[in-house]
N, C-alpha and C positions, 0 to 999 in steps of 0.2 A: 464341662458342666452341662452344656446343652445336650450332649449325647446322653447324659444320665436322665435328664427330663424326658428326652425322646424315648429312651428305653422304658421308663416308668409308664408313659402314656401308651406305648405299643403293647405293654404287658396287660393293660386293662382292655384293650380292644377285643380280644377273643371272648370276653365275658358276654358280649352282645350276641355271639353265635349261640349261646346256651339259653337264649330266651325261649319262653313257652311258645309252642306252636299255636297258630291261629285256629280258633274253634269257630266254625261257621254258625251263625245264629239259626235257630230252628224257627221257620215261619209259623206265625200264629194265625188261627182262623179269624176272618173279619167278622165284626159284630153286625147286627142288623142295621144299626144306625149308620155305620160306615158304608154299608151297601146302599142304603137309601140315599145318602149324600153323593155317592159316586153316580148313582142313577140320575139324580137331579143335575149334576154337573154334565153328564153325558147329554141329557136333553137340552141343556142350555148351549152346549157346544154345537149340537146339530142345528138348533135354532139360529145360532149366530152364523153358521155356514150357509144356511138357506137364505138368511137375510143378506149376506154379502153377495151371494150368487144373484139374488133378485136385484140388488142395487147395481151390480156390474152389468147385468143384462139390459137395464133401463138406459144405460149410458150409451 
């Protein structure tokens, strides 16, 4: 009986091979708002790096 269950399960395994191929998403252009916030985050990161460099040099 276990062999029958195994045969049934194994017969359904090849169905996974017929799955649809992965379609890569097409990148969308960034909005002006997203570019603005990226610019602000970049400025804050540079400011944080300068602050850390200043604090480390004082030590």
